[in-house]
All heavy atoms as a GROMACS GRO file, in nm:
protein
  641
    1MET      N    1  10.167   9.897  12.769
    1MET     CA    2  10.164   9.887  12.618
    1MET      C    3  10.264   9.792  12.558
    1MET      O    4  10.239   9.708  12.470
    1MET     CB    5  10.172  10.023  12.558
    1MET     CG    6  10.136  10.024  12.421
    1MET     SD    7   9.973   9.975  12.396
    1MET     CE    8   9.953   9.990  12.211
    2ILE      N    9  10.390   9.804  12.623
    2ILE     CA   10  10.493   9.708  12.578
    2ILE      C   11  10.454   9.561  12.610
    2ILE      O   12  10.475   9.476  12.512
    2ILE     CB   13  10.633   9.745  12.640
    2ILE    CG1   14  10.680   9.878  12.587
    2ILE    CG2   15  10.730   9.628  12.609
    2ILE    CD1   16  10.799   9.933  12.657
    3ALA      N   17  10.402   9.540  12.718
    3ALA     CA   18  10.357   9.392  12.743
    3ALA      C   19  10.250   9.346  12.654
    3ALA      O   20  10.256   9.234  12.609
    3ALA     CB   21  10.313   9.390  12.891
    4HIS      N   22  10.156   9.430  12.605
    4HIS     CA   23  10.054   9.398  12.515
    4HIS      C   24  10.115   9.365  12.380
    4HIS      O   25  10.070   9.279  12.316
    4HIS     CB   26   9.941   9.505  12.509
    4HIS     CG   27   9.848   9.493  12.631
    4HIS    ND1   28   9.758   9.396  12.659
    4HIS    CD2   29   9.842   9.584  12.746
    4HIS    CE1   30   9.693   9.411  12.774
    4HIS    NE2   31   9.740   9.531  12.814
    5ARG      N   32  10.201   9.458  12.342
    5ARG     CA   33  10.271   9.428  12.216
    5ARG      C   34  10.346   9.301  12.214
    5ARG      O   35  10.340   9.229  12.109
    5ARG     CB   36  10.364   9.541  12.182
    5ARG     CG   37  10.334   9.601  12.046
    5ARG     CD   38  10.416   9.722  12.028
    5ARG     NE   39  10.311   9.831  12.031
    5ARG     CZ   40  10.340   9.955  12.009
    5ARG    NH1   41  10.460   9.997  11.990
    5ARG    NH2   42  10.239  10.042  12.009
    6ASP      N   43  10.413   9.273  12.320
    6ASP     CA   44  10.489   9.143  12.322
    6ASP      C   45  10.391   9.026  12.320
    6ASP      O   46  10.415   8.933  12.259
    6ASP     CB   47  10.571   9.137  12.446
    6ASP     CG   48  10.695   9.224  12.454
    6ASP    OD1   49  10.732   9.274  12.343
    6ASP    OD2   50  10.744   9.254  12.561
    7ALA      N   51  10.278   9.041  12.387
    7ALA     CA   52  10.182   8.939  12.393
    7ALA      C   53  10.110   8.912  12.250
    7ALA      O   54  10.101   8.796  12.213
    7ALA     CB   55  10.074   8.968  12.494
    8MET      N   56  10.100   9.019  12.179
    8MET     CA   57  10.045   8.997  12.043
    8MET      C   58  10.150   8.924  11.956
    8MET      O   59  10.118   8.839  11.870
    8MET     CB   60  10.012   9.131  11.983
    8MET     CG   61   9.886   9.193  12.037
    8MET     SD   62   9.821   9.335  11.949
    8MET     CE   63   9.953   9.453  11.979
    9GLU      N   64  10.272   8.960  11.968
    9GLU     CA   65  10.374   8.903  11.890
    9GLU      C   66  10.400   8.751  11.923
    9GLU      O   67  10.431   8.674  11.840
    9GLU     CB   68  10.510   8.981  11.903
    9GLU     CG   69  10.507   9.116  11.834
    9GLU     CD   70  10.633   9.197  11.854
    9GLU    OE1   71  10.732   9.143  11.915
    9GLU    OE2   72  10.629   9.317  11.825
   10ASN      N   73  10.387   8.721  12.044
   10ASN     CA   74  10.407   8.586  12.092
   10ASN      C   75  10.295   8.503  12.090
   10ASN      O   76  10.307   8.378  12.128
   10ASN     CB   77  10.472   8.595  12.235
   10ASN     CG   78  10.611   8.658  12.239
   10ASN    OD1   79  10.690   8.638  12.146
   10ASN    ND2   80  10.629   8.732  12.334
   11TRP      N   81  10.171   8.548  12.052
   11TRP     CA   82  10.047   8.478  12.061
   11TRP      C   83  10.055   8.373  11.938
   11TRP      O   84  10.096   8.405  11.833
   11TRP     CB   85   9.932   8.562  12.041
   11TRP     CG   86   9.805   8.490  12.036
   11TRP    CD1   87   9.737   8.428  12.134
   11TRP    CD2   88   9.724   8.478  11.920
   11TRP    NE1   89   9.619   8.375  12.104
   11TRP    CE2   90   9.603   8.408  11.964
   11TRP    CE3   91   9.726   8.520  11.790
   11TRP    CZ2   92   9.502   8.367  11.870
   11TRP    CZ3   93   9.625   8.498  11.701
   11TRP    CH2   94   9.518   8.414  11.744
   12ASN      N   95  10.014   8.253  11.968
   12ASN     CA   96  10.007   8.148  11.872
   12ASN      C   97   9.860   8.134  11.823
   12ASN      O   98   9.777   8.089  11.898
   12ASN     CB   99  10.054   8.018  11.931
   12ASN     CG  100  10.059   7.898  11.837
   12ASN    OD1  101  10.010   7.915  11.724
   12ASN    ND2  102  10.098   7.783  11.881
   13PRO      N  103   9.835   8.154  11.697
   13PRO     CA  104   9.708   8.148  11.639
   13PRO      C  105   9.639   8.006  11.662
   13PRO      O  106   9.517   7.997  11.666
   13PRO     CB  107   9.719   8.174  11.484
   13PRO     CG  108   9.840   8.250  11.478
   13PRO     CD  109   9.926   8.191  11.596
   14ALA      N  110   9.723   7.903  11.672
   14ALA     CA  111   9.672   7.773  11.708
   14ALA      C  112   9.597   7.758  11.837
   14ALA      O  113   9.524   7.658  11.868
   14ALA     CB  114   9.784   7.659  11.696
   15GLU      N  115   9.616   7.860  11.921
   15GLU     CA  116   9.550   7.854  12.053
   15GLU      C  117   9.401   7.896  12.040
   15GLU      O  118   9.321   7.866  12.146
   15GLU     CB  119   9.614   7.949  12.153
   15GLU     CG  120   9.760   7.922  12.185
   15GLU     CD  121   9.826   8.026  12.264
   15GLU    OE1  122   9.764   8.129  12.301
   15GLU    OE2  123   9.944   8.018  12.280
   16LEU      N  124   9.359   7.943  11.936
   16LEU     CA  125   9.216   7.989  11.902
   16LEU      C  126   9.140   7.867  11.864
   16LEU      O  127   9.183   7.802  11.763
   16LEU     CB  128   9.216   8.096  11.804
   16LEU     CG  129   9.089   8.181  11.796
   16LEU    CD1  130   9.067   8.251  11.920
   16LEU    CD2  131   9.104   8.270  11.676
   17PRO      N  132   9.035   7.828  11.924
   17PRO     CA  133   8.951   7.717  11.893
   17PRO      C  134   8.903   7.730  11.742
   17PRO      O  135   8.873   7.845  11.701
   17PRO     CB  136   8.838   7.701  11.985
   17PRO     CG  137   8.874   7.798  12.101
   17PRO     CD  138   8.972   7.894  12.050
   18GLU      N  139   8.876   7.624  11.670
   18GLU     CA  140   8.822   7.632  11.531
   18GLU      C  141   8.689   7.701  11.527
   18GLU      O  142   8.668   7.775  11.428
   18GLU     CB  143   8.820   7.493  11.470
   18GLU     CG  144   8.954   7.439  11.426
   18GLU     CD  145   8.929   7.317  11.351
   18GLU    OE1  146   8.838   7.292  11.273
   18GLU    OE2  147   9.024   7.225  11.369
   19TRP      N  148   8.609   7.674  11.621
   19TRP     CA  149   8.478   7.740  11.616
   19TRP      C  150   8.477   7.893  11.630
   19TRP      O  151   8.384   7.958  11.601
   19TRP     CB  152   8.380   7.679  11.723
   19TRP     CG  153   8.433   7.695  11.869
   19TRP    CD1  154   8.512   7.596  11.929
   19TRP    CD2  155   8.410   7.803  11.958
   19TRP    NE1  156   8.537   7.640  12.055
   19TRP    CE2  157   8.474   7.773  12.074
   19TRP    CE3  158   8.346   7.915  11.949
   19TRP    CZ2  159   8.480   7.855  12.193
   19TRP    CZ3  160   8.343   8.000  12.056
   19TRP    CH2  161   8.412   7.971  12.176
   20LEU      N  162   8.584   7.944  11.705
   20LEU     CA  163   8.593   8.082  11.729
   20LEU      C  164   8.662   8.156  11.615
   20LEU      O  165   8.779   8.206  11.621
   20LEU     CB  166   8.669   8.103  11.855
   20LEU     CG  167   8.663   8.248  11.923
   20LEU    CD1  168   8.526   8.303  11.926
   20LEU    CD2  169   8.714   8.235  12.071
   21ASP      N  170   8.587   8.168  11.507
   21ASP     CA  171   8.631   8.244  11.395
   21ASP      C  172   8.581   8.386  11.377
   21ASP      O  173   8.505   8.436  11.464
   21ASP     CB  174   8.604   8.177  11.259
   21ASP     CG  175   8.456   8.141  11.243
   21ASP    OD1  176   8.375   8.210  11.311
   21ASP    OD2  177   8.422   8.074  11.151
   22ASP      N  178   8.624   8.468  11.267
   22ASP     CA  179   8.579   8.598  11.253
   22ASP      C  180   8.422   8.610  11.261
   22ASP      O  181   8.372   8.698  11.329
   22ASP     CB  182   8.629   8.658  11.125
   22ASP     CG  183   8.779   8.676  11.116
   22ASP    OD1  184   8.845   8.662  11.233
   22ASP    OD2  185   8.831   8.714  11.019
   23ASN      N  186   8.357   8.521  11.189
   23ASN     CA  187   8.218   8.527  11.183
   23ASN      C  188   8.145   8.510  11.326
   23ASN      O  189   8.066   8.590  11.359
   23ASN     CB  190   8.161   8.421  11.085
   23ASN     CG  191   8.017   8.447  11.058
   23ASN    OD1  192   7.972   8.548  11.025
   23ASN    ND2  193   7.936   8.326  11.080
   24TYR      N  194   8.194   8.408  11.402
   24TYR     CA  195   8.144   8.395  11.529
   24TYR      C  196   8.165   8.520  11.619
   24TYR      O  197   8.076   8.565  11.685
   24TYR     CB  198   8.207   8.275  11.590
   24TYR     CG  199   8.143   8.232  11.720
   24TYR    CD1  200   8.037   8.148  11.724
   24TYR    CD2  201   8.188   8.288  11.847
   24TYR    CE1  202   7.970   8.102  11.851
   24TYR    CE2  203   8.124   8.252  11.963
   24TYR     CZ  204   8.021   8.163  11.977
   24TYR     OH  205   7.952   8.130  12.087
   25PHE      N  206   8.288   8.576  11.606
   25PHE     CA  207   8.318   8.683  11.696
   25PHE      C  208   8.221   8.797  11.656
   25PHE      O  209   8.161   8.871  11.734
   25PHE     CB  210   8.464   8.742  11.664
   25PHE     CG  211   8.493   8.860  11.743
   25PHE    CD1  212   8.511   8.859  11.886
   25PHE    CD2  213   8.481   8.988  11.688
   25PHE    CE1  214   8.532   8.969  11.952
   25PHE    CE2  215   8.498   9.098  11.758
   25PHE     CZ  216   8.532   9.096  11.883
   26LEU      N  217   8.207   8.829  11.517
   26LEU     CA  218   8.124   8.939  11.473
   26LEU      C  219   7.972   8.925  11.509
   26LEU      O  220   7.902   9.024  11.538
   26LEU     CB  221   8.155   8.971  11.330
   26LEU     CG  222   8.289   9.020  11.294
   26LEU    CD1  223   8.313   9.024  11.144
   26LEU    CD2  224   8.310   9.153  11.367
   27MET      N  225   7.933   8.799  11.492
   27MET     CA  226   7.783   8.776  11.514
   27MET      C  227   7.740   8.745  11.654
   27MET      O  228   7.635   8.777  11.684
   27MET     CB  229   7.743   8.662  11.417
   27MET     CG  230   7.772   8.684  11.269
   27MET     SD  231   7.699   8.829  11.206
   27MET     CE  232   7.531   8.785  11.190
   28LYS      N  233   7.831   8.688  11.723
   28LYS     CA  234   7.787   8.648  11.863
   28LYS      C  235   7.849   8.727  11.979
   28LYS      O  236   7.788   8.766  12.074
   28LYS     CB  237   7.822   8.496  11.887
   28LYS     CG  238   7.761   8.407  11.799
   28LYS     CD  239   7.616   8.396  11.828
   28LYS     CE  240   7.551   8.280  11.730
   28LYS     NZ  241   7.413   8.263  11.750
   29ILE      N  242   7.995   8.739  11.972
   29ILE     CA  243   8.064   8.796  12.086
   29ILE      C  244   8.041   8.948  12.080
   29ILE      O  245   8.012   9.014  12.180
   29ILE     CB  246   8.213   8.758  12.082
   29ILE    CG1  247   8.220   8.611  12.103
   29ILE    CG2  248   8.287   8.837  12.178
   29ILE    CD1  249   8.360   8.548  12.088
   30ARG      N  250   8.082   9.011  11.966
   30ARG     CA  251   8.075   9.155  11.963
   30ARG      C  252   7.947   9.217  12.004
   30ARG      O  253   7.946   9.315  12.089
   30ARG     CB  254   8.123   9.208  11.826
   30ARG     CG  255   8.147   9.353  11.825
   30ARG     CD  256   8.201   9.405  11.694
   30ARG     NE  257   8.154   9.529  11.667
   30ARG     CZ  258   8.061   9.563  11.575
   30ARG    NH1  259   8.017   9.472  11.492
   30ARG    NH2  260   8.013   9.684  11.560
   31PRO      N  261   7.834   9.166  11.954
   31PRO     CA  262   7.705   9.233  11.991
   31PRO      C  263   7.679   9.216  12.139
   31PRO      O  264   7.627   9.300  12.220
   31PRO     CB  265   7.600   9.164  11.917
   31PRO     CG  266   7.666   9.105  11.796
   31PRO     CD  267   7.813   9.078  11.848
   32ALA      N  268   7.722   9.103  12.202
   32ALA     CA  269   7.696   9.065  12.348
   32ALA      C  270   7.786   9.146  12.442
   32ALA      O  271   7.743   9.164  12.551
   32ALA     CB  272   7.720   8.919  12.367
   33LEU      N  273   7.890   9.196  12.385
   33LEU     CA  274   7.972   9.286  12.481
   33LEU      C  275   7.910   9.403  12.528
   33LEU      O  276   7.943   9.463  12.636
   33LEU     CB  277   8.115   9.317  12.395
   33LEU     CG  278   8.203   9.209  12.372
   33LEU    CD1  279   8.319   9.259  12.284
   33LEU    CD2  280   8.254   9.143  12.497
   34ALA      N  281   7.813   9.463  12.445
   34ALA     CA  282   7.745   9.577  12.495
   34ALA      C  283   7.664   9.560  12.614
   34ALA      O  284   7.651   9.659  12.686
   34ALA     CB  285   7.646   9.623  12.379
   35SER      N  286   7.625   9.440  12.645
   35SER     CA  287   7.549   9.417  12.770
   35SER      C  288   7.632   9.371  12.893
   35SER      O  289   7.577   9.350  12.994
   35SER     CB  290   7.445   9.304  12.751
   35SER     OG  291   7.503   9.191  12.717
   36ILE      N  292   7.752   9.359  12.870
   36ILE     CA  293   7.848   9.328  12.990
   36ILE      C  294   7.908   9.449  13.046
   36ILE      O  295   7.948   9.541  12.977
   36ILE     CB  296   7.956   9.228  12.935
   36ILE    CG1  297   7.890   9.092  12.888
   36ILE    CG2  298   8.055   9.197  13.049
   36ILE    CD1  299   7.987   8.997  12.834
   37ARG      N  300   7.925   9.453  13.180
   37ARG     CA  301   7.984   9.566  13.247
   37ARG      C  302   8.131   9.586  13.191
   37ARG      O  303   8.207   9.492  13.171
   37ARG     CB  304   7.998   9.543  13.395
   37ARG     CG  305   7.865   9.554  13.464
   37ARG     CD  306   7.872   9.567  13.618
   37ARG     NE  307   7.988   9.501  13.677
   37ARG     CZ  308   7.982   9.387  13.737
   37ARG    NH1  309   7.875   9.333  13.763
   37ARG    NH2  310   8.098   9.331  13.787
   38LYS      N  311   8.162   9.707  13.149
   38LYS     CA  312   8.287   9.742  13.081
   38LYS      C  313   8.400   9.715  13.184
   38LYS      O  314   8.513   9.676  13.142
   38LYS     CB  315   8.287   9.878  13.032
   38LYS     CG  316   8.168   9.919  12.937
   38LYS     CD  317   8.123   9.808  12.846
   38LYS     CE  318   8.001   9.840  12.772
   38LYS     NZ  319   7.885   9.787  12.808
   39SER      N  320   8.383   9.733  13.314
   39SER     CA  321   8.479   9.701  13.409
   39SER      C  322   8.522   9.553  13.405
   39SER      O  323   8.640   9.523  13.425
   39SER     CB  324   8.445   9.750  13.544
   39SER     OG  325   8.334   9.682  13.594
   40MET      N  326   8.428   9.464  13.387
   40MET     CA  327   8.446   9.327  13.376
   40MET      C  328   8.533   9.294  13.255
   40MET      O  329   8.626   9.201  13.256
   40MET     CB  330   8.325   9.240  13.373
   40MET     CG  331   8.240   9.237  13.505
   40MET     SD  332   8.089   9.136  13.490
   40MET     CE  333   8.159   8.978  13.448
   41ILE      N  334   8.501   9.345  13.146
   41ILE     CA  335   8.576   9.326  13.022
   41ILE      C  336   8.725   9.383  13.048
   41ILE      O  337   8.825   9.311  13.012
   41ILE     CB  338   8.518   9.402  12.899
   41ILE    CG1  339   8.377   9.349  12.873
   41ILE    CG2  340   8.609   9.391  12.774
   41ILE    CD1  341   8.300   9.429  12.771
   42ALA      N  342   8.740   9.497  13.103
   42ALA     CA  343   8.868   9.553  13.122
   42ALA      C  344   8.951   9.470  13.218
   42ALA      O  345   9.067   9.443  13.191
   42ALA     CB  346   8.857   9.700  13.183
   43ASP      N  347   8.891   9.426  13.327
   43ASP     CA  348   8.954   9.343  13.416
   43ASP      C  349   9.000   9.200  13.355
   43ASP      O  350   9.116   9.165  13.379
   43ASP     CB  351   8.870   9.310  13.547
   43ASP     CG  352   8.854   9.433  13.638
   43ASP    OD1  353   8.926   9.534  13.615
   43ASP    OD2  354   8.765   9.427  13.719
   44ALA      N  355   8.914   9.144  13.285
   44ALA     CA  356   8.943   9.016  13.219
   44ALA      C  357   9.061   9.023  13.118
   44ALA      O  358   9.142   8.930  13.108
   44ALA     CB  359   8.827   8.962  13.154
   45LEU      N  360   9.061   9.142  13.054
   45LEU     CA  361   9.170   9.153  12.950
   45LEU      C  362   9.302   9.227  12.997
   45LEU      O  363   9.389   9.240  12.924
   45LEU     CB  364   9.117   9.221  12.826
   45LEU     CG  365   8.993   9.158  12.760
   45LEU    CD1  366   8.947   9.228  12.649
   45LEU    CD2  367   9.018   9.013  12.728
   46GLY      N  368   9.293   9.288  13.121
   46GLY     CA  369   9.395   9.371  13.170
   46GLY      C  370   9.420   9.495  13.097
   46GLY      O  371   9.531   9.540  13.066
   47MET      N  372   9.309   9.555  13.058
   47MET     CA  373   9.312   9.675  12.976
   47MET      C  374   9.224   9.787  13.054
   47MET      O  375   9.159   9.752  13.148
   47MET     CB  376   9.253   9.654  12.845
   47MET     CG  377   9.330   9.566  12.765
   47MET     SD  378   9.261   9.552  12.594
   47MET     CE  379   9.393   9.464  12.522
   48SER      N  380   9.231   9.908  13.005
   48SER     CA  381   9.142  10.012  13.070
   48SER      C  382   9.002   9.998  13.030
   48SER      O  383   8.963   9.941  12.926
   48SER     CB  384   9.197  10.149  13.019
   48SER     OG  385   9.172  10.174  12.876
   49VAL      N  386   8.913  10.065  13.106
   49VAL     CA  387   8.776  10.067  13.084
   49VAL      C  388   8.742  10.138  12.956
   49VAL      O  389   8.657  10.098  12.880
   49VAL     CB  390   8.697  10.131  13.200
   49VAL    CG1  391   8.550  10.133  13.174
   49VAL    CG2  392   8.721  10.048  13.331
   50SER      N  393   8.817  10.244  12.924
   50SER     CA  394   8.795  10.308  12.799
   50SER      C  395   8.822  10.229  12.675
   50SER      O  396   8.736  10.243  12.580
   50SER     CB  397   8.886  10.442  12.792
   50SER     OG  398   9.024  10.408  12.790
   51VAL      N  399   8.917  10.142  12.688
   51VAL     CA  400   8.937  10.051  12.572
   51VAL      C  401   8.823   9.942  12.567
   51VAL      O  402   8.773   9.900  12.464
   51VAL     CB  403   9.074   9.964  12.587
   51VAL    CG1  404   9.086   9.857  12.477
   51VAL    CG2  405   9.179  10.068  12.569
   52ALA      N  406   8.781   9.900  12.681
   52ALA     CA  407   8.659   9.804  12.687
   52ALA      C  408   8.536   9.865  12.629
   52ALA      O  409   8.462   9.789  12.569
   52ALA     CB  410   8.631   9.767  12.834
   53TYR      N  411   8.508   9.999  12.651
   53TYR     CA  412   8.406  10.069  12.586
   53TYR      C  413   8.422  10.065  12.435
   53TYR      O  414   8.317  10.033  12.354
   53TYR     CB  415   8.387  10.218  12.630
   53TYR     CG  416   8.306  10.226  12.757
   53TYR    CD1  417   8.358  10.239  12.883
   53TYR    CD2  418   8.164  10.236  12.745
   53TYR    CE1  419   8.280  10.245  12.991
   53TYR    CE2  420   8.092  10.251  12.855
   53TYR     CZ  421   8.139  10.258  12.976
   53TYR     OH  422   8.064  10.268  13.093
   54LYS      N  423   8.543  10.071  12.385
   54LYS     CA  424   8.568  10.070  12.240
   54LYS      C  425   8.534   9.930  12.188
   54LYS      O  426   8.480   9.918  12.082
   54LYS     CB  427   8.699  10.122  12.208
   54LYS     CG  428   8.723  10.263  12.235
   54LYS     CD  429   8.873  10.304  12.204
   54LYS     CE  430   8.893  10.451  12.241
   54LYS     NZ  431   9.033  10.490  12.224
   55PHE      N  432   8.568   9.834  12.256
   55PHE     CA  433   8.530   9.695  12.214
   55PHE      C  434   8.380   9.683  12.213
   55PHE      O  435   8.333   9.615  12.122
   55PHE     CB  436   8.603   9.592  12.314
   55PHE     CG  437   8.750   9.590  12.307
   55PHE    CD1  438   8.817   9.539  12.407
   55PHE    CD2  439   8.819   9.634  12.193
   55PHE    CE1  440   8.965   9.519  12.401
   55PHE    CE2  441   8.963   9.632  12.196
   55PHE     CZ  442   9.043   9.566  12.296
   56ALA      N  443   8.322   9.719  12.314
   56ALA     CA  444   8.179   9.708  12.335
   56ALA      C  445   8.090   9.778  12.227
   56ALA      O  446   7.994   9.727  12.186
   56ALA     CB  447   8.134   9.742  12.476
   57ASN      N  448   8.137   9.896  12.194
   57ASN     CA  449   8.067   9.964  12.085
   57ASN      C  450   8.107   9.942  11.951
   57ASN      O  451   8.050  10.001  11.850
   57ASN     CB  452   8.051  10.120  12.127
   57ASN     CG  453   8.183  10.186  12.106
   57ASN    OD1  454   8.277  10.140  12.040
   57ASN    ND2  455   8.198  10.306  12.176
   58GLY      N  456   8.199   9.862  11.939
   58GLY     CA  457   8.244   9.817  11.796
   58GLY      C  458   8.343   9.905  11.725
   58GLY      O  459   8.375   9.893  11.609
   59THR      N  460   8.392  10.011  11.797
   59THR     CA  461   8.490  10.103  11.723
   59THR      C  462   8.631  10.050  11.722
   59THR      O  463   8.715  10.090  11.653
   59THR     CB  464   8.490  10.235  11.790
   59THR    OG1  465   8.522  10.234  11.930
   59THR    CG2  466   8.356  10.304  11.771
   60ARG      N  467   8.659   9.937  11.807
   60ARG     CA  468   8.781   9.874  11.806
   60ARG      C  469   8.756   9.723  11.822
   60ARG      O  470   8.684   9.671  11.903
   60ARG     CB  471   8.863   9.922  11.925
   60ARG     CG  472   9.001   9.883  11.930
   60ARG     CD  473   9.082   9.965  12.025
   60ARG     NE  474   9.213   9.908  12.052
   60ARG     CZ  475   9.297   9.953  12.140
   60ARG    NH1  476   9.276  10.055  12.209
   60ARG    NH2  477   9.415   9.891  12.145
   61ILE      N  478   8.827   9.646  11.748
   61ILE     CA  479   8.822   9.501  11.747
   61ILE      C  480   8.937   9.447  11.844
   61ILE      O  481   9.054   9.478  11.816
   61ILE     CB  482   8.829   9.437  11.617
   61ILE    CG1  483   8.722   9.488  11.521
   61ILE    CG2  484   8.831   9.271  11.625
   61ILE    CD1  485   8.583   9.441  11.555
   62PRO      N  486   8.909   9.370  11.947
   62PRO     CA  487   9.019   9.315  12.030
   62PRO      C  488   9.108   9.215  11.956
   62PRO      O  489   9.051   9.150  11.854
   62PRO     CB  490   8.944   9.252  12.144
   62PRO     CG  491   8.810   9.230  12.104
   62PRO     CD  492   8.766   9.327  11.992
   63HIS      N  493   9.225   9.204  11.987
   63HIS     CA  494   9.317   9.108  11.926
   63HIS      C  495   9.265   8.968  11.953
   63HIS      O  496   9.198   8.948  12.047
   63HIS     CB  497   9.452   9.114  11.992
   63HIS     CG  498   9.563   9.034  11.920
   63HIS    ND1  499   9.580   8.909  11.950
   63HIS    CD2  500   9.639   9.065  11.819
   63HIS    CE1  501   9.681   8.855  11.873
   63HIS    NE2  502   9.719   8.956  11.794
   64ARG      N  503   9.279   8.880  11.853
   64ARG     CA  504   9.220   8.745  11.863
   64ARG      C  505   9.268   8.667  11.984
   64ARG      O  506   9.197   8.578  12.038
   64ARG     CB  507   9.260   8.665  11.740
   64ARG     CG  508   9.194   8.706  11.617
   64ARG     CD  509   9.226   8.621  11.497
   64ARG     NE  510   9.133   8.638  11.384
   64ARG     CZ  511   9.153   8.741  11.297
   64ARG    NH1  512   9.262   8.814  11.300
   64ARG    NH2  513   9.069   8.754  11.194
   65ARG      N  514   9.375   8.703  12.045
   65ARG     CA  515   9.422   8.633  12.160
   65ARG      C  516   9.316   8.651  12.286
   65ARG      O  517   9.315   8.579  12.375
   65ARG     CB  518   9.565   8.677  12.206
   65ARG     CG  519   9.574   8.807  12.276
   65ARG     CD  520   9.722   8.837  12.308
   65ARG     NE  521   9.740   8.950  12.402
   65ARG     CZ  522   9.721   9.073  12.360
   65ARG    NH1  523   9.701   9.105  12.235
   65ARG    NH2  524   9.747   9.170  12.447
   66HIS      N  525   9.237   8.756  12.280
   66HIS     CA  526   9.140   8.791  12.379
   66HIS      C  527   9.002   8.720  12.361
   66HIS      O  528   8.918   8.725  12.443
   66HIS     CB  529   9.112   8.943  12.393
   66HIS     CG  530   9.236   9.006  12.430
   66HIS    ND1  531   9.304   8.993  12.546
   66HIS    CD2  532   9.305   9.119  12.369
   66HIS    CE1  533   9.402   9.071  12.558
   66HIS    NE2  534   9.409   9.152  12.451
   67TRP      N  535   8.981   8.662  12.243
   67TRP     CA  536   8.843   8.620  12.201
   67TRP      C  537   8.793   8.500  12.295
   67TRP      O  538   8.684   8.502  12.328
   67TRP     CB  539   8.842   8.577  12.055
   67TRP     CG  540   8.850   8.691  11.967
   67TRP    CD1  541   8.875   8.824  11.989
   67TRP    CD2  542   8.833   8.682  11.814
   67TRP    NE1  543   8.878   8.902  11.880
   67TRP    CE2  544   8.851   8.822  11.767
   67TRP    CE3  545   8.803   8.579  11.726
   67TRP    CZ2  546   8.839   8.847  11.632
   67TRP    CZ3  547   8.806   8.613  11.591
   67TRP    CH2  548   8.822   8.746  11.556
   68VAL      N  549   8.886   8.414  12.338
   68VAL     CA  550   8.838   8.312  12.428
   68VAL      C  551   8.791   8.359  12.555
   68VAL      O  552   8.692   8.323  12.610
   68VAL     CB  553   8.953   8.202  12.446
   68VAL    CG1  554   8.919   8.101  12.546
   68VAL    CG2  555   8.991   8.140  12.314
   69LYS      N  556   8.872   8.455  12.615
   69LYS     CA  557   8.822   8.514  12.735
   69LYS      C  558   8.689   8.596  12.725
   69LYS      O  559   8.607   8.583  12.808
   69LYS     CB  560   8.932   8.611  12.792
   69LYS     CG  561   9.048   8.548  12.855
   69LYS     CD  562   9.139   8.653  12.912
   69LYS     CE  563   9.265   8.585  12.972
   69LYS     NZ  564   9.357   8.668  13.026
   70LEU      N  565   8.685   8.662  12.608
   70LEU     CA  566   8.553   8.738  12.592
   70LEU      C  567   8.436   8.646  12.573
   70LEU      O  568   8.332   8.659  12.625
   70LEU     CB  569   8.563   8.825  12.467
   70LEU     CG  570   8.667   8.946  12.488
   70LEU    CD1  571   8.680   9.019  12.356
   70LEU    CD2  572   8.613   9.037  12.600
   71ALA      N  573   8.457   8.521  12.503
   71ALA     CA  574   8.350   8.420  12.494
   71ALA      C  575   8.316   8.372  12.630
   71ALA      O  576   8.192   8.351  12.652
   71ALA     CB  577   8.393   8.318  12.406
   72GLY      N  578   8.412   8.355  12.715
   72GLY     CA  579   8.386   8.298  12.856
   72GLY      C  580   8.308   8.402  12.934
   72GLY      O  581   8.226   8.366  13.015
   73LEU      N  582   8.338   8.533  12.922
   73LEU     CA  583   8.262   8.636  12.993
   73LEU      C  584   8.119   8.640  12.949
   73LEU      O  585   8.027   8.649  13.030
   73LEU     CB  586   8.318   8.781  12.954
   73LEU     CG  587   8.445   8.819  13.024
   73LEU    CD1  588   8.482   8.961  12.982
   73LEU    CD2  589   8.419   8.813  13.181
   74ILE      N  590   8.094   8.617  12.816
   74ILE     CA  591   7.954   8.622  12.775
   74ILE      C  592   7.877   8.511  12.824
   74ILE      O  593   7.769   8.512  12.861
   74ILE     CB  594   7.960   8.633  12.617
   74ILE    CG1  595   8.017   8.761  12.567
   74ILE    CG2  596   7.816   8.596  12.554
   74ILE    CD1  597   8.053   8.775  12.427
   75GLU      N  598   7.938   8.388  12.818
   75GLU     CA  599   7.873   8.265  12.870
   75GLU      C  600   7.847   8.277  13.019
   75GLU      O  601   7.738   8.248  13.069
   75GLU     CB  602   7.964   8.142  12.844
   75GLU     CG  603   7.961   8.105  12.700
   75GLU     CD  604   7.828   8.077  12.644
   75GLU    OE1  605   7.744   8.009  12.708
   75GLU    OE2  606   7.791   8.126  12.537
   76ALA      N  607   7.949   8.340  13.100
   76ALA     CA  608   7.922   8.353  13.240
   76ALA      C  609   7.810   8.453  13.264
   76ALA      O  610   7.727   8.439  13.364
   76ALA     CB  611   8.048   8.400  13.304
   77ASP      N  612   7.794   8.552  13.184
   77ASP     CA  613   7.698   8.656  13.195
   77ASP      C  614   7.551   8.604  13.177
   77ASP      O  615   7.463   8.648  13.229
   77ASP     CB  616   7.731   8.778  13.110
   77ASP     CG  617   7.633   8.893  13.123
   77ASP    OD1  618   7.644   8.944  13.245
   77ASP    OD2  619   7.566   8.936  13.033
   78ARG      N  620   7.554   8.507  13.095
   78ARG     CA  621   7.420   8.446  13.048
   78ARG      C  622   7.367   8.348  13.156
   78ARG      O  623   7.247   8.314  13.156
   78ARG     CB  624   7.427   8.369  12.923
   78ARG     CG  625   7.445   8.450  12.802
   78ARG     CD  626   7.454   8.385  12.674
   78ARG     NE  627   7.484   8.479  12.566
   78ARG     CZ  628   7.522   8.436  12.450
   78ARG    NH1  629   7.546   8.321  12.414
   78ARG    NH2  630   7.528   8.530  12.347
   79ARG      N  631   7.445   8.306  13.253
   79ARG     CA  632   7.409   8.213  13.359
   79ARG      C  633   7.339   8.283  13.467
   79ARG      O  634   7.342   8.385  13.497
   79ARG     CB  635   7.531   8.138  13.402
   79ARG     CG  636   7.594   8.052  13.295
   79ARG     CD  637   7.711   7.976  13.360
   79ARG     NE  638   7.781   7.928  13.252
   79ARG     CZ  639   7.913   7.888  13.251
   79ARG    NH1  640   7.969   7.900  13.357
   79ARG    NH2  641   7.970   7.848  13.145
   0.00000   0.00000   0.00000
């Protein structure tokens, strides 16, 4: 948990691409997370599967630093 807290504090918002805004996350990424294996989400983000379930069912929003990885998972899943 300490490592995740440090990562949130040290994350630079400029690392997020312009196209990856709140609307894109809510309309494209969040709904698609439901169809991805939760273990894949957990592994990609370095979190527990239980947290991945919360991201997938929308009860928890992942920190923006994870959005690029999640977008990549969704694209890989569509191929």
